[in-house]
C-alpha positions, 0 to 999 in steps of 0.5 A: 499500500506504501506506494499510495502515498507518494502524494501524501505528507509524511508523518510522525506519531506524536501526541495528538496522532496517538490520543486520537487513536485511543479516543476512537479505540479505547474501551468504553470503560475509559471514555472518559479518561481518553477526552482530555490530556489526563488520560491514563495511557497506561490502561491502553491495550490496543492502539491502531495507526494504520493509513496514517502516512506515517514515516516515522514511529516516535512518542509510544512510551507511554502506552507501556501495557500494549498487546496489539499494535497496527502500523500497517499501511503506512511509509515507515522506514525503520523499526524503532522506538519499541522498546518500551512495548514489552507487553506486545503481543500483536504487531502488524507493520505490513506494507511499508518501506522496511528494509531491515529488520531490527529493534525487536529485541525487547518485544519477548512476548510477541506472537503475531509478527507480520512484516509482508509487503516491505523491502526486506531482504534478509530475515535477522535479528529475530533470536529473543523472539521465543514466543512468536507462532506467526511470522508473515514476510511474504513479498519482500525481497528475500530472493537476494538472500545468499542465506535465504534456505537456512533462513526460510528453514528456521522460520518455517514453523512460524510462516506455515500456519500464516501460509496454509490460512492463506491457501483455505482463504485462496480456496474459499474465494475461488469457491466463492467465485465457482458459485458466482460464476455457476449462478450467473450461468443458470440465470442467463439459462433462466433456471436458478435455484432449480438444481436442489430444494430451494424452490421448494424450501422458498414455498415455506418460508415466513409462512407461520400457518405451513410451520404449525401445520407441519406438527399434525399427525401424519403431515411429516411424512405426506411432506417429505413425500411431497418435497422428494417429488416436487425436487424432483420436477425442478430437477428435470426442469433445470436439466431441460432448461440447460439444454435448451440454453444450449440449445438457442445458444448454438443457433444465435452462433450458427446463425450469426456465422452464417451471416458473416460468411454471406458478407464476406462473400458479398464483400470480395465481390464489391471489392473486386468491382472497385479494384478493376473499375480503379485499375481502368479509372487511373489510366484513364485519368492519366490519358484526360490529363495529357490529352493533346485536345479538349475533344479528346480529353472530354471523350475520356472524361465521358468514358470515366463518367459512365463508368462511375455510373456503371460501378455505382449501380454495380455497387447498389445492386450488390448491396440490394442483393446481399440485403435480400439474402440477409433479409431471408436469413433474419426471417428463416432465424426468427422463424427458428427462434419462434419454434425454440422459444415457444417449445421451451415456454410451453414445456416449462408450463407443463413441468411448472403445472406438474409443480401446482398438481403436486401442490394441490395433491398435498393440500387435499391430503393435508386438508383431511389430516386438519379436519380428522385431527380437529375431530379428534381434538374436540372429541378428546381422543388426540393420540399425541400432544401437539404444541400449544401454537397448534391447538390454537388451530384446533379450536373450530372447523373455519379456523383450521380451513382458513389456515390451511387454504391460507398456507395452500394460496401462498404456495400456489402464488410462490410457483406461479412467480417462478414459472412467471419470471422463467416465461417473462425472462425467455420472451425478453431474450426472445424479443432481444435476440431477434429485434437485435438481428434485425436492427444490426442489418438494418444498421449495416444496410444503412452504413453501406449505401452511406459509404457507396455513396461517399466513394461515388461522391469522392470519385466524382470530385477527382474526375471533375477536378481533373484539368488538362 
């Protein structure tokens, strides 16, 4: 981090800086003491002086009971003025400009020392640090060490835990990144959160009535069977969605590949027509320039004029033919995408309909259980004790029926919402990909015609400006 401070005025740790740091980080019970000059620095055990543009360490002698000191992300060049901090256990000097390990002899209780990202070229002067457990020395100039292997061997027990922690953090980050990429892929395919029980579990989120009803006798097994079948349908929809996504992507890729081939072929014809013209035109312009009479020059000029008109017609005809061919490709592409999307949406509706059917079946069976349990409760024939909040539903038929129906409605709405999201996203993709294709071709055609007209105008001006 030290490179970021090149344009910042470096500081020396002074009383004001220490006081502000203490007021910010001291424990609550030091609040009143830390508001004036009478602060009891002996009660301060932790101090953070990160990102302060500190060049020189000083004025810490009064903090003799410090156990944790953060001096990272500064511009410190030398380890000094720490002799009195004999109780330090944790010292962070990472991201500074330190070149030599020194000034640590009295810190015999130090357990965690970070000198990461400095300019240190040699591991030395650490023999008194017998309590040291973690030592971070990465990103320094240790590659220049003559005794590098000996030093690393000596302190490998200290660096190993930190290396393991960094490796774990990196592995977790990679896992997190992979999950994020997987989610983005699933969202593109419109099947996010369908590969598992997420949708089913979401049906019961924030539904207090469903949680109560799940305690009724026999509902546990019923719910487990419902969950298994529901998740199975979601899994089929997930796999189908990924297959259809790959099919859509392949169709779009093939379409643009074909368009590119057609464009290249047309461009080659246009280039040939222009190349042949320019070879003839160069010779005729030269003949006009060197003509021995006005009549000869005008005759050559007329030939050039006719040739320009013919070239214009050729180029416009080629563009018209190209535009017609691309229009046919576009219409064919749209028909294909229409079929793919329509088929996909119909199958989504069918599979989500299966989810609704499962919910309706579960609802009917749950209602039967609820009414049977109510009847037993009113007759005092319940065979097992139920939680008090469940018993509040078993007071009369209206109460239990309303609870079951309300819970059912919530789940149906969530199933409908998931289906609607899939269909809407698919529809928007359909519109987007087809409109983009047509708009791209329209823009290309317009730009090509403008280039042809500009090219012909340039040729015409060149002819008009040719003098005998």
